[in-house]
Structures are given as C-alpha cells and as structure tokens.
Residue, then its C-alpha position, 0 to 999 in steps of 0.5 A: m900683659k901679653k894679650v894684644m887686640l887686633f882689628v882684622l879689617s883696615f882700609l888700605l891706602t896707596v901713596c895717592t889714594i884709598g883702597g883694598v883690605v889687609n887681614v891680620n889675625a890675633a894668633e899672629s900678634e900674640g907672639m910679639g910679646i907686647s907689655c904696656k897699657a896701649a900700643y899701635l902699629c901701622d904702615w906709614r904710607s897707607g895708615t893701615v893698622i897692623n896691630e893695636l892694643e887699647s888704641t883709643k884709651h885716654l892716657p897721659i903720654a908725657s914728652m910724646c906731646k913734643i911731637m906736636t910741638l915739633i910739628l908746629c915748629f916745622d910748619a912755621i919754617e915751611n910757611g916762612s914764619c921763621t927760619l932755622q937761623d932766626e935767634v930766640s931770646v930765652s925768657e926766665t919762664a922758659s929757662g926755669m922749666g926743669g925736668s928734661q932740659v939743656f939749661l938755656e940761659t935767661g936772656g940768652n939768644y939761641a938759633v931756632g935750629e939749635l933749639i929744635k935740635s935739642i927738643c929732638i935729641a934731648s927732649a928739652n922742656d926749656s927749648c919747647v917753651a922758648m919756641a912756643e913763646f917765640l912763635c906765638g908770644g906765649e905758651d897758652v896761645f901755642v897750646n891752642k894751636m897744638n889743639e887746633r892742629a890735632k883736630n885738623l889731623g883727626m886726633n879725636d882723643t887728644v887734648f894738650v894743656n902744655c907744650t912739654g908733656l909735663p904732668k898737668t890736669g886735663q892733658f891726655s892722648c891715645a896710641k892711635d893719635v900719637a901714631i897720627m901725630l908722628s906720621e905727620l911729623l915724618r912728612h917734614q923732611e927737615y926733621y930727619n936732619y935732627s932725628k938721626i943724631w945720636m950725640d951732640e952738644m948745645v953751645h950756650p952764648g957764653g961758650r958753656k956746653t951741654e952734652m946731649a944724647n938721643t933719648n930714642k936708643l933705637i936709632r942706634y940699635y935698630q936697623g932702619c929706625d930714624a925717628g921717634k920720641t920717648g916720654f916718661t913720667s910716673e903717671a904716664g909710665f915709659c912711652l915711645a913712638a918710633s918709626a923705621q924704614r926698610g926699602s919702600m916700607r916705613v912703619i910706626s909703632v907706639v907704646i904707652g905705659a910700659d913698666s921700664s925703659k927697656t920694655r918700651f924699646d923691646n915692645c917697639k922692636s918686636m912690633f917692627d920685627f913683626a911688620f917687616a917679617n910679614y908685610a911689604n909695600k909693593a910698587v905696582i906703578q913706578e915713577e917712570i915712563l909708562a911703556n906703550e902708553f901715549c896721550p893723544v894731542k890735538g893741534g900739535k906738531e906731534k900727535t901723541v905725548s909719552v906719559k909718566p905717573a905723578c908719583p909711585i903707587y904702592v900697595f901695602t900687602k902681606k908677604g906671599d900675596k897672590d892677588e892680581y894687579f893691573y892698571k887702566t889709563s884715561y886721558n884728558q882732551v889735550k890740545a897743543p901746546v903741551k909742556v913737560g909735566d902737564i897733567v894729561g890723564e890718570v892711571v888707576v890701579y886695581k887689585n882683583n878688579v877693585e880699585v886700590g890706587k890712582t894718580e895723575l899722568l904727566s906729559v914727558d915731552k914738550i909738544e908745540r902747536l902746529n903753525y900755518f905751514d905745518s897745517i898745509k904740510d899735514i893736509a898735503e901728506n894726508w890728501n888722497f889723490 
C-alpha cells in the first residue's frame, strides 16, 4: 500500500506557544513509500503533522502500549514516589508473563532502574508487570492510571487493558495517539539514559545473566535516532514508534501494521528522511541577552535592566521559506529590587504579521533599591539651577 493521506493544514507551535501554518502536499508524500495499516509523522517541538495515514483508526499496537507504562514509571521517579535504586520484589504473576521477557525470578529483588532498562531495551513483559505491581499494588489499578494519563494527554482513541500490549479484547489505540504518547515520554530526560543502549544484560539475584539487545534497530543504523518502541503480535502486525533528532529538529514517526520487521523500519526511515530533507526548526529567538532591549526599573540604583528570553522560540517551517520574521517586546511595571531571573516582560514573534510564538523575558542583572542617600544624590544630579 503506497497511498498516503496528508493534511494540508496544521497548527504550527513553538517551544512556548501556538502559531502559523505549514503546507504539505500529497505529491511530496507519495515518494516515501509507506506500506502499513496506519502511519503518522510529526515535528516533536510543535506537534505539527507532516504526514499521516489512517491516523485515528482504532488498531492493536502490541508492545507500543509499554510507552505509557514507561511514562508512569518516569512520572513516579520525577514526583518522588520511587527512586531508580528502590528494590522491587517480583511476584509469581510477573515472572510468569511470558512473551518478550528477561526471565525475572519469582521472589527476586531487582532495582527499579534495572527493570525500566529491560523494558526500554528488551520490551520485557515480566518487568512491566513487576513495575505495575510495585507502583500501584496491582496491574488493574496501574492500567486505570494508564487510561487516566492517556485522557489527560488528549489520546481520545486509546483504551488500555493491560500494561504489556499482549493481545486482550478491548485494547486499542491509533497512530496519532501513539505519537502523542511517545512525545510525552521524550520529555522525561531520564528516559534517554536507557533508550540509546544497544546491548546490555540483566543480572539476576543469584548471578545468572540475561542478555538484552535493543528491539529498535534504528538507534544503531539511523543517524540521530535515539528513542523508540517496537511492537509485534499476529493481530497487530509489525509496529514501531521512533524519534530522531538532527540539530534543533526532532521528529516522531509511527508505523502500525507493517507486514514485516524490515518494512516497519524502512517506513520510519523513509518518513525521517522526508522530514529532515524538507523541513527545519528555525530559531527566531535564541536563549541569550537581547541586544538593545532594556526593561525600565523604578526606584533602582540602575534605571534599566538587560533581558533575555525564558526559552528559545523555534518556528517549524519548510526549507526555503522566504517569510518575514520579527519580534516585539513589552515590559511589566518593574520596581526595585530586581533579582536575576525575575520575569519582567514578554517577547512575541511574528511571521508575516501573524503571531507564531511568545515567551517571558527575564532580568539578566540584579538591581538594588535606591536608599535615602542615593535618592538625595539623584535629586541633586538632576536639579536645574
């Protein structure tokens, strides 16, 4: 199947806000050679859709369900519910999951970090259930949290019934939702410590070792690919959600229902190639001091303070874009004292007079309040005799 459907309009977001439109035509997409039941290609920073095929069709996604399992694991670490060093005692249920596994020992204790690593690398079903039981006391409660998190992310065409993706009635998702899910996982910086590992081993309590090889072959063979999750069942076919970054541009590609493992990797590679060849993230505002921009300060030993953006503003655009970009600043009524990093205003970026991004302006310097003697001196210096 080589026909690929495209949306010609999508909202263009920056790192900090929404704006703009990117145009993509069907003729450009047909050369990518996508062959699967559903596919999705988007810019990670903005969420802008570059290409899609049957993107909201309800389909089984096999082990790509584990992306949500990992999100909840990293959520727990970041909110302090657990640490990577905490030990998990493996139940008989978890150790007996079968399918993709690292052969955990019933009653064995394993570090949270090691279990997460085995999920990222080897798609370990036993580790998924062990983590679900550790975090929520049972898989059913954990699955409820998976569905709640999906709903909060806007994954409107997804229902989870287990944490592994093993075939079970009532479980489905779609290419668009998988992209949303992977996009959220990529916001957890700890994830990258595991996602890029090609080969490793699980060391069991008794010293036994299980060798692990990453199921996402693109991390070894595709430049910039550093994340992703494979999936396969006879019902779902061969699936893959992956991400690659080159320079300031990161893209996500999703393939569901390819007819072979090679096809799923080839499809994702083709979509990556298309995105990097035709699009770019242009940094309109860098995270540095803005030249010739100063915020007025009342009652300070200095009358103004230099400013810088709270974060860069990128615009996702087609290469060769000739549009005009400019920015405008506005400032709050700022009174001394001013600390480094105080929010003092806002910068808004425009493309062809249409707002496409904005972020807060932060003070670069510390400004102390005028004392009594400073005030007298200031009055004297400005007195007209």
